[in-house]
C-alpha positions, 0 to 999 in steps of 0.5 A: 107204896109203903103209905098205901100198904100202911093205910090198907093195914090200918083199914083191916085192923080197925074194921072188925073192931068197929063193927063189933063195938057198933053192934055192942053199943050202937042202939043203947045211947042217946048221948055219945060216950068216949070211954077209952078214947084218947087225945094224941099230940103228934109231932111231925118232923117233915113234910112227908110226915104231914102228908102221911097224917093228912092221908090218915085224916082222910080215912073216915072209918077211923072216925078221927077227930082232929082238934088241930089239923096237920098243916106244917111240921112246926105245929103239933097235930092234936087228934081225938082217937076213938077207943076202937082205933087207938091201937091202929093209929099208934101202930101207924105212927110208930111204923112211920117214925112219927112221934106222939104223946098221949094228951088225954088218956081217957076222954070220957073220964075228963068229960065226966068230971066236967059234967059233975062240976056243972051239976054241982054248980047248977045246984049251988046257983039255985040255992044261992040265987047267984050266977057263977062266971067261973063255970060252964053253963047250958044255953038256957042258963046263959040266956037267963043270965043275959036277961038278968044283966039287961034288966039290971043295966037297962040304960046301957045294955039291951038284947037284940034278936038278929035271927033264929038258928036252924032249929029255931033258937034265938040269936041274941046280940048284946048291945052296949050303947050310951045312946044315939043313932047309927053310932060306930060299933065293934062286933064280937062273936063267940062260940061259932064252933060249939065245943069251944066252951071257954069262948062263950064263958069268956063272953059272959064274963065280958058282958058283966065286966062292960056293964058293971065297970062303965063309969068307973073304968076310964077305958070302958067309959071312953069307949062306950061314950063314943062307940057301941059294942055288939056281942053275939055270945052264942053264935051257934046255939043248936051246936052248943045245945048238942054239946050238952045233950048228945056229943060234947065234941060237936063243932058244926051247926045242926042243919040238915040237907036232902041227899045226905044223912050227915048233919051240919056245916062248919059255920066258919067255912060258910062265909062268902070269902073264897067260899069252897077254896082250900082249907074247907071240905065238900064232904058233908060228913067232914067237920070242915064241910063248907055248906052247900053254898056261901051263907047257906047256914042261917046262923051265918046269914043272920050275922051277915044281914045284921052287919050289912043292915047296921052299916057302921061296924068298924071292927069285927072280932071272932073268938075261938079256942084253942092254941093261943093265937091272935090272927088277922086276914087273910085265911084264904090266901097267904097274900097280905092284907092291904093294912097288914102292918097296922093289923100286925102292930095292933095285934102285937100290942094286944098280945103283949097286954094279954101276957102282962097278966099271967104270962100267957103267950100268944102267936100273932100273924095272918091266918094263912101264914100262922096256921094254914090256908082256910077259906070261907072264914068270918074275918076274911068276909068282914075285911073284904066287906070293908071292915078294916079291923078284923081279928080272930082270937084262939084262947087258951090253952096250947094243948094240955086240955084243948077244948076241955079247959078246966073251969078254974081257967075260965076267969083267968082266960077272960081277964087276960083276953079282955086286956087284949081286947081293950087294946084293940078297942082303944085303937079302933076308938082312936083311929076312926075311918 
């Protein structure tokens, strides 16, 4: 078939190039570099073209990193293409009449700018002794900032270690509470996919917002007088450290398993919610690898144990990037959640609040109907466990920068996201169950 011949041609074009560059560069670097790598935005126009892109995705030798997977023709596909595969992939797309644009022309140059800005900011913070919420930080600096806020607002904010990562790093939940025992709580987590840096940065800004405005902001004050807020700022600390030291594009955990040289699992395919079903991958080398069994990843198991042990979590919100979606269950099926109309109404109210500040538009719907079928996700697990209000955010942007969102968008992203979250908080506060 034409598809088979196209894919065989791709293989022959790229294998010699791959071997050459592997020999040239392979042993010399501990940090992966992306010189000449491009991010393409691909617009399929039919189901047949989506199937071609899915076939392309399956070719491991191309080492393609899909930032947005091929699922339906109305949603663009974003893919990070290594330099060694750029020409072959473009030839494949052009031969099959699939339209594309270059989203990022040289990924390494963008990453170099990001790293240089981080270095400059770290130096400025050391000199000034202040923390800049409008930039990206290492895990150590995030944890130091958390400790400082806990010390400054000890009557409201505490730090709870709910476990340790595979490599032994603490999993810290920031607890906001005005007192009492077994109070109803709202759970939030960010950074479950480690390369989504704007989520951890947004969470830090929100920690400061809740701490500093309790007592002056009526909505925050009313919420915290009735409920606790539990915020896991870095849900995947091993992966996050790895994005700073070795591979900025790393998504998964860093667990190891016998019989495979491939590292990690996708922590948002590892929950006990139709585990191993559509939208997850059994291949340990895939970015969508679901793990060897449900809750095999200690980072996931720690959250499950904490939520079950708490026993009174009323809302579960997981914050990702990018694409500007606000979604609710289900992902593992396109069937409707029992209270779909309620979830949809709350989500649309939150999306309206988000857009009120800077005009940022969010798409609202269930995971399965909005993007694609996805098994083993956290909000599906939470919903099936009995947490009635479960939502997943995908923050800015819609694809100009993707995971490499410029720092000048961190605070605007956090500000608008918080407006949306307040709508959800208020609804959960006012509708106990």
